[in-house]
C-alpha positions as MATLAB code, in Angstrom:
seq = 'MKTASRAELLHLSAAERLALLSELWDSLADAEIHLTAAQENEFERRLASFVGDRGDEVTWEQLKAELQQRHS';
ca = [
     -11.602  -10.722   22.938;
     -12.666   -7.199   23.919;
     -14.320   -5.083   21.259;
     -13.224   -1.453   21.205;
     -15.720    1.330   20.649;
     -15.268    3.932   17.943;
     -14.423    6.517   20.613;
     -11.741    4.249   22.084;
     -10.220    3.687   18.650;
     -10.117    7.421   17.974;
      -8.188    7.962   21.222;
      -5.368    5.682   20.087;
      -2.135    7.396   19.132;
      -1.414    7.972   15.460;
       1.138    5.150   15.491;
      -1.366    2.766   17.091;
      -4.087    3.685   14.579;
      -1.673    3.193   11.666;
      -0.659   -0.212   13.033;
      -4.319   -1.196   13.393;
      -5.071    0.055    9.907;
      -2.192   -2.002    8.521;
      -3.416   -5.119   10.332;
      -6.950   -4.622    9.034;
      -5.736   -4.054    5.463;
      -3.528   -7.147    5.593;
      -6.472   -9.211    6.836;
      -8.409   -8.638    3.603;
      -8.218  -11.358    0.990;
      -7.629  -10.293   -2.616;
     -11.096  -11.588   -3.495;
     -12.622   -9.162   -0.972;
     -11.119   -6.086   -2.627;
     -13.091   -4.934   -5.639;
     -11.738   -2.143   -7.805;
     -13.909    0.234   -9.755;
     -13.381    0.411  -13.511;
     -11.481    3.687  -13.027;
      -9.226    2.128  -10.364;
      -8.573   -0.903  -12.560;
      -7.666    1.354  -15.498;
      -5.311    3.405  -13.309;
      -3.694    0.227  -11.977;
      -3.129   -1.050  -15.518;
      -1.720    2.340  -16.596;
       0.733    2.429  -13.672;
       1.767   -1.185  -14.220;
       2.448   -0.518  -17.908;
       4.452    2.589  -16.978;
       6.458    0.606  -14.431;
       7.217   -2.160  -16.918;
       8.087    0.385  -19.618;
      10.442    2.295  -17.325;
      12.415   -0.744  -16.220;
      14.961   -0.196  -18.977;
      15.729    3.236  -17.505;
      16.824    1.900  -14.128;
      20.146    2.904  -12.612;
      22.129    1.430   -9.766;
      22.556    3.206   -6.453;
      26.213    3.735   -7.288;
      25.316    5.435  -10.590;
      22.744    7.682   -8.934;
      25.088    8.577   -6.089;
      27.881    9.457   -8.535;
      25.515   11.646  -10.572;
      24.285   13.470   -7.477;
      27.816   14.034   -6.240;
      28.803   15.395   -9.644;
      25.864   17.814   -9.647;
      26.798   19.166   -6.227;
      30.532   19.572   -6.795;
];
């Protein structure tokens, strides 16, 4: 396997760099990703907000009807 230099990586197109970034991110195991206390707190806050907002969900049909009503 050929190893690319930093300069070679920086000459990749934006789409190629994003694909590489995605592959690298996906290669990390959960145990390798350590959150700071602030990141963990933010994650917990967002998760609680997500769970709390689940009762407010609407279907696509409901949203579409509301948008059409607003624009008519």
